[in-house]
C-alpha positions as YAML, in Angstrom:
chain: A
units: angstrom
residues:
- id: 1
  name: MET
  ca: [-78.18, 64.03, -17.81]
- id: 2
  name: ALA
  ca: [-74.11, 64.51, -18.60]
- id: 3
  name: GLN
  ca: [-71.49, 62.51, -16.71]
- id: 4
  name: ALA
  ca: [-68.24, 64.89, -15.66]
- id: 5
  name: GLY
  ca: [-64.87, 63.46, -15.63]
- id: 6
  name: GLY
  ca: [-65.48, 60.97, -19.07]
- id: 7
  name: GLY
  ca: [-69.03, 60.44, -19.93]
- id: 8
  name: LYS
  ca: [-68.96, 56.83, -18.66]
- id: 9
  name: SER
  ca: [-71.55, 55.27, -15.85]
- id: 10
  name: LYS
  ca: [-70.38, 54.43, -12.44]
- id: 11
  name: ASN
  ca: [-71.61, 51.51, -12.87]
- id: 12
  name: SER
  ca: [-69.74, 50.77, -15.93]
- id: 13
  name: ARG
  ca: [-67.35, 47.89, -16.20]
- id: 14
  name: THR
  ca: [-63.76, 49.01, -18.18]
- id: 15
  name: ALA
  ca: [-62.70, 45.52, -18.61]
- id: 16
  name: ILE
  ca: [-64.18, 42.45, -18.04]
- id: 17
  name: THR
  ca: [-61.64, 39.17, -16.48]
- id: 18
  name: ALA
  ca: [-62.62, 35.98, -16.01]
- id: 19
  name: GLN
  ca: [-61.71, 34.67, -12.21]
- id: 20
  name: LYS
  ca: [-60.10, 31.32, -12.36]
- id: 21
  name: PHE
  ca: [-60.10, 28.64, -10.19]
- id: 22
  name: PHE
  ca: [-57.71, 25.66, -9.53]
- id: 23
  name: CYS
  ca: [-57.72, 22.48, -7.40]
- id: 24
  name: PRO
  ca: [-55.57, 21.26, -4.98]
- id: 25
  name: CYS
  ca: [-54.06, 18.96, -7.18]
- id: 26
  name: GLY
  ca: [-52.85, 21.74, -9.59]
- id: 27
  name: GLY
  ca: [-55.60, 21.62, -12.36]
- id: 28
  name: GLU
  ca: [-58.07, 24.51, -13.85]
- id: 29
  name: VAL
  ca: [-61.36, 24.24, -12.56]
- id: 30
  name: LYS
  ca: [-64.12, 24.45, -15.10]
- id: 31
  name: MET
  ca: [-68.08, 25.03, -15.20]
- id: 32
  name: LYS
  ca: [-70.25, 21.68, -16.80]
- id: 33
  name: GLU
  ca: [-73.94, 21.76, -17.54]
- id: 34
  name: LEU
  ca: [-75.92, 18.07, -16.95]
- id: 35
  name: SER
  ca: [-78.84, 17.37, -17.79]
- id: 36
  name: GLN
  ca: [-80.91, 15.64, -14.93]
- id: 37
  name: GLY
  ca: [-84.97, 14.66, -15.25]
- id: 38
  name: GLY
  ca: [-85.71, 17.63, -17.67]
- id: 39
  name: LYS
  ca: [-83.74, 20.04, -14.84]
- id: 40
  name: ARG
  ca: [-80.19, 21.70, -15.68]
- id: 41
  name: LYS
  ca: [-77.84, 21.33, -12.92]
- id: 42
  name: LEU
  ca: [-74.35, 23.30, -12.93]
- id: 43
  name: ILE
  ca: [-71.12, 21.57, -11.35]
- id: 44
  name: ALA
  ca: [-67.83, 22.60, -11.51]
- id: 45
  name: GLU
  ca: [-65.24, 19.79, -11.96]
- id: 46
  name: CYS
  ca: [-61.42, 19.54, -11.95]
- id: 47
  name: LEU
  ca: [-59.51, 18.82, -15.34]
- id: 48
  name: GLU
  ca: [-57.04, 17.36, -13.14]
- id: 49
  name: CYS
  ca: [-58.65, 14.70, -11.32]
- id: 50
  name: LYS
  ca: [-62.24, 14.64, -12.02]
- id: 51
  name: ARG
  ca: [-63.49, 15.89, -9.16]
- id: 52
  name: ILE
  ca: [-66.56, 17.12, -8.92]
- id: 53
  name: GLU
  ca: [-67.87, 20.03, -6.48]
- id: 54
  name: ARG
  ca: [-71.43, 21.76, -6.70]
- id: 55
  name: ARG
  ca: [-69.01, 25.54, -7.07]
- id: 56
  name: PRO
  ca: [-66.04, 26.33, -7.85]
- id: 57
  name: THR
  ca: [-64.92, 27.67, -4.49]
- id: 58
  name: ASP
  ca: [-65.41, 24.36, -2.72]
- id: 59
  name: PHE
  ca: [-62.05, 23.65, -4.20]
- id: 60
  name: MET
  ca: [-60.12, 25.70, -1.37]
...
């Protein structure tokens, strides 16, 4: 089935940008992976103040 208007799917992404999160202290928030008891655990950590949260949006 041919697509009208460029041949791209309506759900295709043309540009993928990573969203950056910032802590109230001004530092950038990065995701880190820890291994505890054989399980992987993702945490969000501020690079400036070393604050740790479960999700990057918890810093707001």
